[in-house]
C-alpha positions as CSV (number, residue, x, y, z in Angstrom):
1,M,43.3,85.4,21.4
2,L,44.5,82.0,20.3
3,R,48.1,81.1,21.1
4,E,50.2,79.5,18.4
5,Q,50.8,75.8,19.0
6,N,54.4,74.7,18.8
7,V,55.2,71.1,17.9
8,I,58.5,69.3,17.4
9,L,58.9,66.5,14.8
10,D,62.2,64.5,14.9
11,V,62.8,62.7,11.6
12,T,66.5,62.2,12.1
13,G,67.7,58.8,10.8
14,H,65.0,58.8,8.1
15,K,65.9,59.1,4.4
16,C,63.9,60.7,1.6
17,P,61.0,60.7,1.1
18,V,60.0,59.8,4.7
19,P,60.9,63.2,6.3
20,V,58.6,65.2,4.0
21,L,55.8,62.6,4.2
22,R,55.9,62.9,8.0
23,V,56.1,66.7,7.8
24,R,53.0,66.8,5.6
25,R,51.0,64.4,7.8
26,M,51.9,66.4,10.9
27,L,51.0,69.8,9.4
28,E,47.7,68.4,8.2
29,S,46.8,67.5,11.8
30,L,47.8,70.9,13.2
31,P,45.6,74.0,13.5
32,Q,46.1,77.1,11.4
33,G,49.0,79.3,12.9
34,A,50.8,76.3,14.5
35,I,54.6,76.3,14.3
36,L,56.3,73.0,13.5
37,K,59.9,72.5,14.3
38,V,61.5,69.7,12.3
39,M,64.8,68.0,13.0
40,A,66.3,66.0,10.1
41,S,69.6,64.3,9.3
42,D,69.1,63.6,5.6
43,S,70.8,66.3,3.5
44,M,68.1,66.1,0.9
45,T,65.7,67.7,3.3
46,Q,67.5,71.0,2.6
47,I,65.9,70.8,-0.9
48,D,62.8,68.8,-0.2
49,V,61.3,70.7,2.8
50,P,61.6,74.2,1.3
51,H,60.1,72.9,-2.0
52,F,57.3,71.2,-0.1
53,C,56.5,74.4,1.8
54,Q,56.4,76.4,-1.3
55,E,54.2,74.0,-3.2
56,S,51.8,73.5,-0.2
57,G,51.5,77.1,0.8
58,Y,53.2,76.8,4.2
59,D,55.6,79.4,5.5
60,L,59.2,78.2,6.0
61,L,60.3,80.6,8.7
62,E,63.8,79.4,9.3
63,M,66.2,76.7,8.1
64,T,69.5,76.1,10.0
65,E,72.1,73.4,10.4
66,E,74.0,72.4,13.5
67,K,76.2,69.3,13.9
68,A,74.8,67.5,10.8
69,V,71.2,68.1,11.9
70,F,69.0,70.3,9.8
71,Y,66.3,72.4,11.6
72,F,63.2,73.8,9.9
73,L,60.6,76.1,11.4
74,I,57.3,75.9,9.4
75,K,54.2,77.8,10.1
76,K,50.9,76.3,9.0
77,T,49.1,79.0,6.9
78,G,46.9,79.1,3.9
79,E,44.8,76.1,2.6
């Protein structure tokens, strides 16, 4: 049985559209079933990342905020 791959992508300090572009590039390079944890500081990612996941067919598992950093857990599915 394949184990899910977990990867962290830190895009803190980057402004729109860079975080979503880097998320897309990273997800494209990961195998199906991988979980990507994204850390971002741009408040627009709260809108952009969920929209990107919905449009691209990825599962947004979790979205949280702690000390002005937004965390997203995205599972690579579909395609």
